[in-house]
MIDREN-542440 format. One line per field, with one value per residue (C-alpha): z, y negated, x; residue in three letters; residue number from 1. Coordinates in pm, 1 decimal. Layout:
zz = [Z	...]
yy = [Y	...]
xx = [X	...]
resn = [Ala	...]
resi = [NUM	...]
***
This chain:
zz = [-2989.8	-2782.2	-2405.1	-2296.7	-1953.9	-1878.6	-1612.9	-1462.7	-1440.7	-1325.3	-1605.8	-1558.6	-1555.9	-1844.3	-2129.3	-1897.8	-1784.7	-2163.4	-2263.0	-1972.2	-2129.8	-2446.3	-2366.0	-2184.9	-2486.9	-2240.3	-2392.2	-2636.7	-2908.8	-3083.9	-2876.7	-2800.0	-2397.4	-2329.8	-2014.7	-1788.5	-1821.4	-1520.8	-1596.8	-1604.9	-1413.6	-1113.9	-1115.8	-822.5	-686.6	-584.6	-227.6	-221.4	-24.3	-368.7	-591.1	-735.2	-519.8	-212.0	-294.5	-373.3	-503.7	-307.2	39.0	149.0	69.8	-209.7	-374.3	-669.2	-784.4	-721.2	-927.3	-1191.4	-1252.9	-1232.4	-1580.3	-1394.5	-1455.2	-1838.9	-1911.9	-2040.8	-2274.9	-2190.3	-2206.3	-2063.4	-1909.4	-1768.8	-1596.4	-1450.3	-1312.5	-1159.8	-986.1	-857.6	-748.9	-544.0	-337.7	-318.4	-191.0	203.2	220.2	366.8	65.7	-204.5	-417.6	-694.2	-669.9	-982.9	-1224.8	-1428.1	-1169.6	-925.4	-1166.0	-1213.4	-973.5	-1026.5	-1295.8	-1496.0	-1804.7	-2009.2	-2372.6	-2574.6	-2925.2	-3166.2	-3260.1	-3619.5	-3702.6	-3630.1	-3864.2	-4114.4	-4110.7	-4229.0	-4098.4	-3764.0	-3726.6	-3770.4	-3582.5	-3277.2	-3317.3	-3321.6	-3052.1	-2878.7	-2945.7	-2759.2	-2468.8	-2434.4	-2512.2	-2667.4	-2960.1	-3290.8	-3452.8	-3807.6	-3987.7	-4290.9	-4165.4	-4244.2	-3887.9	-3925.2	-3737.4	-3633.9	-3318.2	-3251.3	-3007.9	-2672.1	-2445.7	-2531.5	-2295.6	-2291.4	-2385.5	-2650.7	-2738.3	-2800.5	-3003.9	-3236.9	-3285.0	-3379.5	-3640.8	-3736.8	-3776.4	-3946.1	-4230.4	-4250.8	-4345.2	-4577.1	-4767.3	-4837.2	-5214.4	-5413.3	-5290.7	-4941.1	-4809.2	-4712.2	-4814.5	-4544.8	-4621.0	-4620.2	-4303.1	-4104.9	-4241.4	-4126.7	-3785.3	-3726.4	-3849.7	-3612.6	-3331.4	-3368.2	-3385.5	-3098.5	-2832.7	-2924.7	-2795.2	-2467.9	-2157.6	-2211.7	-2541.3	-2456.2	-2116.6	-1951.2	-1748.3	-1724.3	-1388.6	-1378.8	-1152.9	-936.6	-914.0	-1283.4	-1390.7	-1586.0	-1747.2	-1774.6	-1993.0	-1894.1	-2062.8	-2307.1	-2371.6	-2754.6	-2780.5	-3177.0	-3182.1	-3435.7	-3453.9	-3572.3	-3481.9	-3402.2	-3130.4	-3146.5	-3117.6	-3383.4	-3610.9	-3604.3	-3688.0	-3987.7	-4109.1	-4116.0	-4291.1	-4552.4	-4625.7	-4615.5	-4859.3	-5038.8	-4952.5	-4841.1	-4484.1	-4337.9	-3984.0	-4000.4	-4226.9	-4119.8	-4091.9	-3811.1	-3578.8	-3663.0	-3555.5	-3214.0	-3167.1	-3217.6	-2977.9	-2724.8	-2759.3	-2746.2	-2435.5	-2311.2	-2361.9	-2204.7	-1911.6	-1922.4	-1884.9	-2017.8	-2115.6	-2168.7	-2047.4	-2031.7	-1736.2	-1703.3	-1487.7	-1206.7	-1251.6	-931.4	-1002.0	-1007.0	-727.0	-789.8	-882.3	-1134.1	-1253.7	-1588.8	-1700.7	-2022.0	-2192.5	-2511.6	-2553.7	-2616.5	-2783.8	-2804.0	-3136.0	-3089.9	-3132.7	-3372.5	-3621.8	-3654.2	-3784.4	-3712.7	-3336.4	-3336.0	-3430.1	-3161.6	-2882.8	-2994.7	-2937.3	-2667.4	-2537.4	-2418.5	-2146.3	-2098.2	-2144.5	-1830.2	-1521.9	-1224.6	-1214.7	-1586.9	-1717.5	-1911.6	-1655.9	-1354.0	-1159.5	-778.2	-597.7	-321.6	-37.8	313.8	213.3	136.7	-196.8	-331.5	-659.3	-858.8	-1234.3	-1319.0	-1582.0	-1306.5	-979.5	-897.3	-676.7	-509.8	-425.2	-238.5	39.8	136.2	438.1	579.9	532.9	721.9	951.6	1015.6	1051.8	1342.7	1513.9	1512.8	1823.8	1835.6	1965.0	1828.0	1590.1	1309.8	1052.4	695.0	568.5	239.9	189.3	-219.3	-290.8	70.6	108.0	509.6	595.5	493.5	734.1	1001.2	990.3	863.9	1045.2	1361.3	1351.7	1473.1	1603.6	1310.2	1020.0	878.7	528.9	340.1	-61.5	-305.1	-632.6	-756.5	-911.4	-595.5	-408.0	-649.9	-568.7	-195.9	-170.8	-369.7	-146.8	170.2	25.9	-112.0	230.3	403.2	633.3	510.7	798.0	1031.3	807.5	625.1	349.1	335.2	-90.9	-125.5	-4.1	377.2	494.1	427.3	477.0	835.8	923.2	826.8	1058.3	1336.7	1332.3	1397.3	1691.9	2042.7	2319.1	2359.6	2046.2	1859.9	1554.2	1798.9	1666.1	1849.1	1538.7	1196.1	895.9	707.4	389.7	143.3	-71.0	-120.9	188.4	405.2	558.6	449.5	655.9	1002.0	1147.4	1115.9	1186.4	1487.3	1566.0	1499.8	1780.5	2092.0	2295.1	2673.8	2587.4	2239.8	2003.3	1722.2	1380.5	1135.1	900.7	566.7	311.9	108.4	256.2	200.9	357.8	534.3	733.1	858.5	1233.9	1131.6	973.4	1292.9	1523.1	1286.1	1271.5	1655.4	1709.3	1388.9	1576.8	1894.3	1768.1	1576.5	1890.7	2091.5	1889.9	2061.4	2380.9	2465.1	2342.0	2454.5	2697.8	2464.6	2361.6	2074.7	2110.0	1792.3	1905.3	1559.4	1217.0	928.7	568.4	358.0	54.9	-178.7	-362.4	-533.1	-549.2	-159.9	-103.4	119.0	159.6	553.2	790.1	1162.9	1443.5	1680.6	1965.2	2001.8	2334.2	2734.8	2830.6	3111.3	2818.2	2867.7	2492.4	2538.7	2867.1	2671.1	2429.6	2745.7	2702.0	3032.9	3252.1	2907.3	3005.5	2661.3	2300.7	2130.4	1955.8	2052.4	1861.6	1926.0	2312.0	2340.0	2391.5	2268.4	2337.2	2000.5	2011.7	2039.9	1700.4	1536.9	1125.8	843.9	642.6	264.8	198.9	391.1	226.8	151.2	276.6	-15.1	126.1	-165.1	-167.9	-437.2	-651.6	-737.4	-417.6	-492.2	-847.9]
yy = [394.2	94.8	10.0	-197.2	-344.7	-74.9	-23.8	317.1	485.2	821.0	1024.0	1013.3	609.4	590.3	507.8	282.9	54.6	29.9	-72.3	-341.3	-456.0	-434.3	-719.7	-960.7	-912.0	-826.3	-452.6	-455.2	-272.9	-236.4	71.5	377.0	494.5	810.5	1036.3	860.2	957.3	1103.2	849.0	543.1	216.5	166.8	-209.5	-297.8	-53.9	-97.5	-72.0	256.8	19.2	-204.6	104.1	138.9	254.0	252.6	561.8	674.7	1020.6	894.6	963.1	832.1	553.3	596.3	859.5	669.7	680.5	1097.8	1094.3	869.7	1093.4	1432.4	1310.0	1303.3	925.3	740.7	448.3	172.2	-89.0	-435.0	-822.4	-1010.0	-1189.4	-881.6	-809.7	-1160.2	-1099.5	-812.6	-941.1	-1227.9	-1004.5	-754.9	-1044.2	-1239.6	-940.4	-802.1	-448.6	-548.1	-760.2	-623.9	-911.4	-742.9	-442.3	-350.6	-529.4	-346.9	-446.7	-166.4	128.2	35.2	223.7	22.8	-185.6	-49.5	1.3	288.6	410.6	420.8	477.4	226.2	194.8	388.5	-24.0	-133.6	128.1	89.8	-336.6	-385.7	-721.1	-619.2	-354.7	-601.9	-872.6	-683.1	-501.3	-842.9	-966.9	-645.6	-750.4	-1124.5	-970.6	-765.9	-1016.2	-747.9	-721.3	-872.1	-992.5	-839.0	-1120.0	-870.5	-562.0	-316.4	-109.7	224.0	508.1	802.5	967.5	1271.4	1412.9	1252.3	1554.8	1363.8	1161.7	792.8	815.8	1081.6	817.1	529.6	765.7	873.7	485.3	414.9	662.1	596.2	181.5	258.3	491.9	194.8	-54.9	171.1	308.4	13.6	32.3	-254.0	-404.0	-426.5	-134.3	198.8	560.7	635.9	1009.0	1039.8	821.8	1059.9	1376.7	1205.6	1127.3	1499.3	1625.3	1366.7	1463.8	1823.6	1766.4	1500.3	1708.8	1977.8	1839.4	1945.8	1703.2	1652.9	1485.1	1340.5	1302.3	1290.2	967.5	717.8	537.2	162.5	9.2	-337.2	-618.1	-685.0	-347.4	-235.3	72.0	326.3	635.4	967.8	1027.3	1289.0	1139.0	1015.0	1059.6	1026.2	1282.7	1167.1	1497.6	1834.4	1985.1	1718.0	1764.6	1797.7	1432.2	1345.7	1606.5	1461.3	1162.2	1252.1	1476.0	1167.1	938.3	1142.0	1200.9	860.6	745.5	1045.5	1124.6	1423.2	1492.0	1266.5	1301.0	882.7	762.5	401.4	373.7	631.0	349.2	140.1	325.0	375.5	9.7	-3.7	264.2	91.4	-210.3	-52.2	160.9	-154.4	-303.1	-2.8	-15.1	-415.5	-437.0	-696.0	-418.5	-77.9	101.9	470.8	618.5	723.3	935.4	864.4	984.2	1201.1	1163.9	771.1	598.2	282.9	505.7	259.8	271.2	468.2	292.8	93.3	-150.8	-40.0	-325.6	-586.4	-628.6	-944.2	-1175.3	-1058.2	-699.6	-713.8	-871.7	-575.4	-297.9	-4.8	-135.9	-226.3	126.9	272.7	48.2	137.8	467.0	500.8	129.3	-157.4	-360.5	-692.2	-899.7	-1071.4	-998.4	-1262.8	-1359.0	-1549.7	-1194.0	-967.8	-634.0	-814.2	-689.0	-740.1	-436.7	-582.7	-312.0	-398.2	-771.1	-752.4	-881.5	-661.2	-779.5	-645.3	-549.6	-233.0	-131.7	-196.7	-97.9	246.3	197.4	504.1	451.4	752.3	603.6	340.9	517.8	546.1	182.9	95.6	337.3	211.3	-129.4	-43.8	139.5	-174.7	-349.3	-745.7	-788.6	-529.3	-583.6	-381.8	-229.2	-108.5	78.3	109.9	-143.7	-141.8	-443.6	-436.5	-114.7	-95.8	-419.4	-634.5	-422.3	-468.4	-854.9	-881.4	-580.8	-527.9	-886.9	-773.1	-1024.2	-973.9	-736.6	-647.4	-524.5	-332.0	-251.4	-216.7	-239.6	-589.9	-570.7	-493.1	-717.0	-982.1	-879.0	-828.2	-1207.3	-1314.2	-1112.6	-1224.8	-1584.4	-1525.6	-1345.6	-1642.0	-1408.3	-1499.9	-1677.2	-1361.3	-1119.9	-1073.7	-925.9	-722.7	-620.5	-355.9	-35.7	-5.7	232.0	-86.2	-350.7	-273.3	-146.1	-477.4	-641.0	-449.9	-497.6	-882.4	-788.2	-901.6	-743.5	-806.5	-948.3	-878.2	-682.3	-360.6	-241.4	-132.0	68.7	185.5	326.3	567.1	588.6	734.5	1064.9	1338.4	1294.0	971.2	1263.7	994.8	746.3	901.6	823.5	426.3	442.0	571.2	309.8	58.2	113.6	-56.8	76.6	19.0	218.0	369.0	328.6	528.2	634.6	734.6	992.7	1034.0	1364.4	1642.8	1937.9	2287.6	2320.9	2688.1	2493.3	2163.9	2279.9	2401.8	2062.3	1864.2	2081.6	2089.1	1652.6	1678.3	1860.1	1668.6	1324.3	1461.8	1584.5	1243.7	1053.2	1256.0	1107.1	787.6	702.6	504.4	756.3	1067.5	1167.6	1078.1	1314.9	1319.6	1374.0	1386.4	1291.9	1342.4	1450.6	1273.6	1438.5	1150.9	1375.9	1641.5	1621.1	1945.1	2298.6	2382.0	2086.0	1782.4	1458.1	1428.6	1148.2	1226.8	986.7	1063.3	848.6	854.5	748.9	818.3	1018.6	766.0	488.5	282.7	329.1	695.5	691.2	386.2	666.5	876.0	1082.1	1245.2	1506.1	1593.3	1663.8	1784.8	1764.1	1899.8	1880.8	1757.5	1949.3	1947.2	1798.8	2089.2	2022.3	2289.9	2225.5	2241.8	2554.9	2505.4	2731.6	2599.2	2709.3	2394.9	2399.0	2449.7	2069.0	1998.7	1805.8	2059.7	2047.8	1782.6	1576.2	1642.5	1763.8	2037.3	1973.0	2361.4	2463.1	2279.8	2403.8]
xx = [-3785.4	-3722.1	-3663.5	-3963.6	-4181.9	-4444.2	-4707.9	-4753.2	-5074.3	-5241.6	-5332.7	-5707.7	-5703.0	-5454.9	-5746.5	-5923.8	-5571.9	-5517.3	-5874.2	-5892.8	-5533.1	-5643.1	-5968.9	-5717.7	-5445.6	-5178.4	-5108.1	-4824.5	-4922.8	-4605.4	-4577.1	-4747.3	-4823.9	-4629.6	-4565.2	-4327.2	-3984.2	-3738.2	-3492.2	-3715.8	-3657.0	-3894.5	-3895.6	-4195.9	-4442.6	-4842.4	-4934.4	-5130.3	-5417.6	-5449.1	-5528.5	-5861.3	-6185.3	-5949.5	-5815.9	-5463.8	-5253.5	-4999.7	-5008.7	-4642.5	-4454.2	-4211.9	-4384.9	-4484.1	-4126.7	-4139.4	-4476.3	-4327.6	-3972.9	-4186.6	-4379.0	-4733.1	-4767.5	-4873.0	-4629.1	-4849.9	-4628.1	-4727.8	-4650.7	-4418.4	-4763.5	-4911.3	-4528.7	-4558.1	-4940.2	-4861.4	-4577.7	-4791.7	-5066.2	-4804.0	-4637.1	-4967.6	-5168.1	-5176.1	-5218.4	-5589.0	-5684.7	-5909.3	-5956.7	-5849.8	-6078.7	-6190.6	-5942.9	-5673.2	-5414.2	-5559.8	-5520.1	-5147.2	-4920.3	-4590.5	-4413.3	-4107.7	-3895.3	-3865.0	-3794.6	-4122.4	-4172.8	-4290.2	-4687.4	-4808.3	-4935.4	-4534.7	-4416.5	-4641.0	-4603.4	-4263.8	-4259.4	-4384.7	-4117.9	-3862.9	-4003.7	-4047.2	-3679.7	-3554.9	-3751.5	-3657.4	-3298.9	-3349.1	-3481.5	-3191.1	-2969.9	-2665.2	-2727.0	-2608.7	-2897.3	-2964.7	-3141.2	-3307.6	-3343.2	-3647.9	-3647.6	-3869.3	-3890.2	-4100.4	-3993.8	-4198.6	-3992.1	-4026.1	-3772.5	-3481.0	-3287.4	-3217.2	-2863.6	-2956.6	-3271.1	-2962.1	-2746.4	-3003.6	-3130.0	-2805.9	-2766.8	-3065.9	-3011.6	-2649.8	-2857.1	-3139.5	-2855.3	-2667.2	-2965.8	-3166.2	-3312.2	-3338.0	-3667.4	-3476.5	-3700.9	-3590.9	-3736.8	-3960.0	-3989.2	-3589.6	-3571.9	-3808.3	-3623.0	-3289.6	-3422.9	-3542.4	-3229.0	-3054.5	-3279.4	-3219.0	-2792.5	-2794.3	-3020.8	-2748.8	-2455.8	-2284.7	-2319.0	-1945.7	-1962.0	-2316.9	-2377.5	-2745.2	-2654.3	-2371.1	-2241.9	-2281.4	-1980.2	-1956.7	-2242.1	-2223.7	-2296.1	-1987.1	-2086.4	-1841.0	-1814.5	-1633.1	-1299.3	-1432.3	-1848.2	-1868.8	-1499.0	-1363.9	-1055.6	-786.6	-587.3	-745.5	-942.0	-1225.3	-1481.9	-1870.2	-1920.7	-1660.8	-1770.9	-2142.5	-2062.2	-1810.6	-2136.8	-2343.1	-2123.7	-2060.7	-2383.1	-2501.5	-2190.9	-2147.7	-1775.9	-1592.8	-1544.8	-1297.2	-1167.4	-1022.2	-1362.2	-1326.0	-1726.8	-1744.1	-1566.9	-1798.8	-2093.3	-1914.9	-1869.1	-2265.1	-2293.3	-2130.0	-2308.5	-2683.5	-2577.2	-2462.7	-2811.5	-2966.7	-2833.3	-2812.5	-2416.5	-2174.1	-1923.1	-1836.0	-1484.4	-1380.5	-1294.1	-932.7	-745.6	-479.7	-137.0	-97.9	309.2	214.6	367.1	160.1	-144.8	-256.8	-623.3	-667.6	-1004.7	-980.8	-1237.5	-1404.8	-1649.3	-1682.7	-1306.9	-1138.9	-1061.8	-693.5	-816.9	-1064.0	-870.1	-620.8	-866.1	-615.9	-571.7	-945.1	-1005.2	-827.4	-930.3	-1273.5	-1226.0	-994.0	-999.6	-749.5	-604.6	-603.4	-275.4	-371.6	-505.3	-685.4	-1085.5	-1085.6	-965.2	-1169.5	-1133.3	-1144.5	-1479.5	-1641.5	-1795.7	-1984.7	-2021.8	-2141.3	-2154.9	-1787.0	-1634.3	-1384.9	-1293.1	-946.0	-851.4	-1037.1	-737.6	-481.4	-614.5	-770.6	-1115.7	-1314.0	-1660.2	-1671.5	-1483.6	-1742.4	-1864.7	-1570.6	-1502.9	-1794.2	-1685.3	-1337.4	-1478.7	-1664.2	-1414.3	-1149.8	-1194.1	-1194.2	-896.7	-713.1	-343.3	-413.8	-153.3	-257.0	-16.9	-162.0	-413.7	-472.0	-731.6	-824.9	-1016.3	-977.7	-832.3	-1162.7	-1380.6	-1121.0	-1123.8	-1503.3	-1680.6	-1482.3	-1305.5	-974.4	-776.8	-489.2	-417.7	-52.8	-164.6	110.5	73.0	387.7	138.0	176.9	-151.3	-314.3	-105.7	-245.9	-635.9	-559.2	-424.3	-763.4	-998.1	-879.2	-961.7	-1284.6	-1420.8	-1233.3	-1059.4	-664.8	-601.4	-630.4	-409.7	-29.9	86.7	379.1	466.9	661.5	759.4	583.5	847.6	1095.1	863.8	812.2	1130.6	1222.9	983.3	1002.5	1409.5	1318.5	1048.0	1071.9	882.6	519.4	541.5	156.9	352.2	309.3	2.0	-299.4	-432.3	-287.3	-488.9	-270.2	-522.7	-282.9	-362.3	-307.3	-71.6	40.1	275.2	606.7	466.9	431.9	770.4	737.3	328.5	488.9	755.2	503.9	255.9	220.2	473.4	329.6	-13.2	9.2	-241.5	-483.6	-364.5	-628.5	-453.0	-601.2	-509.8	-651.8	-715.1	-827.6	-1155.3	-1070.6	-795.8	-944.3	-875.1	-522.2	-459.9	-580.5	-331.4	-45.0	-111.5	-99.3	202.6	382.6	307.5	452.9	768.4	812.6	762.7	1010.5	1263.0	1213.3	1299.6	1028.1	788.5	969.0	683.9	423.4	110.3	-146.4	-518.9	-722.8	-1049.6	-1252.9	-1187.4	-1430.1	-1496.9	-1475.3	-1568.2	-1494.1	-1200.8	-1176.1	-1312.9	-1246.1	-1059.1	-1168.8	-1080.5	-1082.7	-970.4	-845.0	-861.1	-562.3	-466.0	-91.5	77.4	88.0	-198.7	-281.5	-342.8	-673.6	-677.4	-762.9	-990.7	-1211.4	-1321.1	-1412.7	-1159.6	-1020.5	-855.8	-665.4	-283.5	-122.9	-164.3	-431.4	-778.6	-1148.8	-1410.0	-1753.8	-1667.5	-1427.7	-1091.3	-825.2	-441.4	-219.7	2.2	390.5	427.6	94.6	207.2	204.9	-117.2	-108.5	-118.8	218.1	518.0	776.6	1102.8	1209.3	922.2	713.9	354.3	261.8	-50.9	-89.4	-177.6	-535.5	-624.8]
resn = [Met	Ala	Thr	Thr	Ser	Val	Leu	Tyr	Val	His	Arg	Arg	Asp	Ala	Lys	Thr	Leu	Lys	Ser	Arg	Leu	Glu	Lys	Glu	Ser	Leu	Leu	Asp	Lys	Arg	Phe	Arg	Met	Ile	Pro	Ser	Ala	Ser	Asp	Ala	Ile	Val	Val	Leu	Glu	Asn	Ser	Pro	His	His	His	Asn	Asp	Gly	Glu	Ser	Asp	Leu	Pro	Thr	Glu	Gly	Ser	Ala	Val	Asp	Ala	Ile	Ala	Ser	Gly	Glu	Cys	Ile	Ala	Val	Pro	Val	Thr	Asp	Glu	Cys	Ile	Gly	Arg	Phe	Glu	Thr	Tyr	Ile	Lys	Glu	Ser	Ser	Lys	Ala	Asp	Thr	Ser	Gly	His	Gly	Ser	Trp	Lys	Thr	Tyr	Ala	Ile	Ala	Ser	Gly	Arg	Gln	Leu	Cys	Pro	Phe	Ser	Thr	Ser	Ala	Leu	Gly	Asn	Gln	Asn	His	Ala	Arg	Thr	Ser	Arg	Leu	Val	Gln	Gln	Thr	Cys	Glu	Gly	Met	Arg	Thr	Glu	Lys	Ser	Lys	Arg	Asn	Tyr	Gln	Thr	Ala	Thr	Lys	Ile	Thr	Asn	Leu	Thr	Asn	Ile	Gln	Cys	Val	Val	Val	Glu	Thr	Leu	Val	Asp	Tyr	Phe	Thr	Glu	Asn	Thr	Lys	Gln	Ser	Asp	Asn	Thr	Val	Asn	Gln	Glu	Glu	Leu	Glu	Ser	Phe	Gln	Ala	Met	Leu	Glu	Thr	Ala	Val	Ser	Ser	Leu	Ser	Ile	Lys	Ala	Cys	Pro	Lys	Lys	Leu	Glu	Val	Met	Gly	Asp	Asp	Arg	Thr	Leu	Val	Val	Pro	Ser	Thr	Ala	Phe	Leu	Leu	Gln	Glu	Lys	Glu	Pro	Thr	Asn	Glu	Phe	His	Gln	Leu	Leu	Ile	Asn	Ile	Ser	Ser	Gln	Ile	His	Asn	Ser	Pro	Asp	Lys	Thr	Asp	His	Pro	Thr	Ile	Tyr	Lys	Ile	Gln	Glu	Asn	Leu	Trp	Lys	Asn	Leu	Ala	Ser	Leu	Tyr	Gln	Ser	Pro	Arg	Val	Val	Arg	Arg	Gly	Asp	Ile	Asp	Pro	Glu	Ser	Gly	Val	Arg	Glu	Ser	Gly	His	Arg	Ile	Leu	Trp	Pro	Leu	Pro	Ala	Ser	Ile	Thr	Ser	Leu	Ser	Asn	Thr	Ser	Ser	Gln	Cys	Thr	Asn	His	Gly	Tyr	Ile	Pro	Gln	Ser	Thr	Gly	Pro	Asp	Ser	Ser	Gly	Trp	Ile	Thr	Val	Thr	Glu	His	Lys	Ile	Asn	Gln	Ser	Phe	Asp	Leu	Thr	Arg	Val	Met	Phe	Ser	Arg	Gly	Asn	Val	Thr	Glu	Lys	Lys	Arg	Phe	Gly	Leu	Leu	Val	Gln	Pro	Asp	Glu	Tyr	Val	Leu	Asp	Met	Tyr	Ala	Gly	Ile	Gly	Tyr	Tyr	Thr	Leu	Pro	Ser	Leu	Ile	His	Gly	Arg	Ala	Arg	His	Val	Thr	Ala	Cys	Glu	Trp	Asn	Pro	Asn	Ala	Val	Phe	Ala	Leu	Arg	His	Asn	Leu	Lys	Ala	Asn	Arg	Val	Asp	Gly	Arg	Ala	Thr	Val	Leu	Glu	Gly	Asp	Cys	Arg	Leu	Thr	Leu	Arg	Ala	Leu	Met	Ala	Asn	Ile	Ile	Asp	Gly	Asn	His	His	Tyr	Phe	Asp	Arg	Ile	Ser	Leu	Gly	Leu	Leu	Pro	Ser	Ser	Glu	Gly	Gly	Trp	Pro	Ile	Ala	Ile	Glu	Cys	Leu	Asn	Arg	Asn	Lys	Gly	Gly	Trp	Leu	His	Val	His	Gly	Asn	Val	Ala	Thr	Thr	Glu	Arg	Gln	Gln	Trp	Ala	His	Trp	Leu	Cys	Arg	Ser	Leu	Val	Cys	Ile	Ser	Lys	Lys	Asn	Glu	Tyr	Ser	Ile	Asp	Trp	His	Ala	Val	Cys	Val	His	Val	Glu	Lys	Val	Lys	Ser	Phe	Ala	Pro	Lys	Val	Asp	His	Tyr	Val	Ala	Asp	Val	Phe	Val	Gly	Pro	Leu	Lys	Ser	Pro	Leu	Leu	Ser	Ala	Lys	Gly	Val	Glu	Asp	Val	Asn	Thr	Thr	Gly	Val	Leu	His	Ser	Gly	Val	Phe	Thr	Ala	Thr	Pro	Leu	Asp	Val	Ser	Ala	Pro	Ser	Cys	Ala	Leu	Asp	Thr	Glu	Gly	Val	Ile	His	Gln	Lys	Trp	Met	Met]
resi = [1	2	3	4	5	6	7	8	9	10	11	12	13	14	15	16	17	18	19	20	21	22	23	24	25	26	27	28	29	30	31	32	33	34	35	36	37	38	39	40	41	42	43	44	45	46	47	48	49	50	51	52	53	54	55	56	57	58	59	60	61	62	63	64	65	66	67	68	69	70	71	72	73	74	75	76	77	78	79	80	81	82	83	84	85	86	87	88	89	90	91	92	93	94	95	96	97	98	99	100	101	102	103	104	105	106	107	108	109	110	111	112	113	114	115	116	117	118	119	120	121	122	123	124	125	126	127	128	129	130	131	132	133	134	135	136	137	138	139	140	141	142	143	144	145	146	147	148	149	150	151	152	153	154	155	156	157	158	159	160	161	162	163	164	165	166	167	168	169	170	171	172	173	174	175	176	177	178	179	180	181	182	183	184	185	186	187	188	189	190	191	192	193	194	195	196	197	198	199	200	201	202	203	204	205	206	207	208	209	210	211	212	213	214	215	216	217	218	219	220	221	222	223	224	225	226	227	228	229	230	231	232	233	234	235	236	237	238	239	240	241	242	243	244	245	246	247	248	249	250	251	252	253	254	255	256	257	258	259	260	261	262	263	264	265	266	267	268	269	270	271	272	273	274	275	276	277	278	279	280	281	282	283	284	285	286	287	288	289	290	291	292	293	294	295	296	297	298	299	300	301	302	303	304	305	306	307	308	309	310	311	312	313	314	315	316	317	318	319	320	321	322	323	324	325	326	327	328	329	330	331	332	333	334	335	336	337	338	339	340	341	342	343	344	345	346	347	348	349	350	351	352	353	354	355	356	357	358	359	360	361	362	363	364	365	366	367	368	369	370	371	372	373	374	375	376	377	378	379	380	381	382	383	384	385	386	387	388	389	390	391	392	393	394	395	396	397	398	399	400	401	402	403	404	405	406	407	408	409	410	411	412	413	414	415	416	417	418	419	420	421	422	423	424	425	426	427	428	429	430	431	432	433	434	435	436	437	438	439	440	441	442	443	444	445	446	447	448	449	450	451	452	453	454	455	456	457	458	459	460	461	462	463	464	465	466	467	468	469	470	471	472	473	474	475	476	477	478	479	480	481	482	483	484	485	486	487	488	489	490	491	492	493	494	495	496	497	498	499	500	501	502	503	504	505	506	507	508	509	510	511	512	513	514	515	516	517	518	519	520	521	522	523	524	525	526	527	528	529	530	531	532	533	534	535	536	537	538	539	540	541	542	543	544	545	546	547	548	549	550	551	552	553	554	555	556	557	558	559	560	561	562	563	564	565	566	567	568	569	570	571	572	573	574	575	576	577	578	579	580	581	582	583	584	585	586	587	588	589	590	591	592	593	594	595	596	597]
***
């Protein structure tokens, strides 16, 4: 099987469409028609008004995708010329246009790409099979061309996922290359038997070892493989994927089982290439966890493919990197680990092997940017690569943003992103521990200086509690300001956390003479994402300052005379003796992770 261009058609119209395409030499005869797959990639939909006889089984927009995903349609392999004609037809035809009435174009409901089995004629013709295979490699542009190759497959199982098919294909490739006969051909009976065995073995792999889908990351579609997927376990006992490769290698080379057989790393490397080709990705990385005890929260991602020449020349090192990945020696835009993720028209670039990135915060970034007002001075105490700094400047049009960060790799990316988004003229970066850099900044402030902030982001997980005292010191001393406090909180303790947060902020405020009469009002608690079972990532929007402040009245909060929480339009005063939630720091200033398990 191989991924190819297809037109999708209703089952009843499949033969008619095939016949008309064949007459115009637009049918790709290297492949067979096949039911549409659930993971098919739909590129372009045909309007229901364009369908044959002016009628359609697709009553609503977007239902073509649903029909294709549910297997109700047939994928018809076609040539690139056919795809070009179909795209032109869709772009140039209006909904009322019937100029294509009766042609093959009116039968197709969409174009796309999916895995299709090779046709019998292609499998029976050695040269045809080899040529079609090389054409496929060239079109996808990711695989190494193999000049003398007899690729024969007879895939009969069609319920494998795309990823499972790629695993089978990779192992069949290896079998073919290593079992050629003297006439440079492969025993067809042995090949079919081997592939049938493979399909059964691969389909029985757990999702942990062979996931159904993979994540793509960034503007360049970097492929992210889970930490346990397709992993070779060097120590006994081996995992199921490793054992499968050992069995295959031993069978092909007629050698005893060895967990460190060098051929299995070569198979793994070829698998990365083929998966990259399937997803049209320039690189493959293995996901790594972030150490919760790490102060700088560096990324655990490692690059699996492609490996640089400096690594591939060392066999032992190459094998380890093929399995676990590597960290580039240098960082920056020219490094192999550099990636750009564009969200809401904001370009965020960073080294994915050195800096963490959470896609789950995308809606909160936009929300925060819209909360910021054009005349505000904003402080981002845990800026990272600019997660909230950039939306403040670009969407909120803040007058100035001061961004604090202590991870040198994140600071490098932050400075790059400020320049790349052309907002560096309205930003100041403070590198180091924000509790120290901000205290030094405040020590040199003259009353009225803009470093008294209107809005402060405390986006540190699992808790930013250690930064609350300096945050309050940084607020505008005349009118107070907004704190946006992030935290991982037990779902059942959401309201308790909000009240405890307000009471804690007031207690801190009373330690300063200028803020002794300040109050805290939580106007909203936003769920950002789920963190763990029964634990969510929340952010509380809390005003801290005098209750008569124009900042509070601007939010429509009036007739409030004490500290408390607004929930569903109802204000509740915070008790003086509110108990601390389970996510609070202990007496030594430590948050323990056990409560989250």
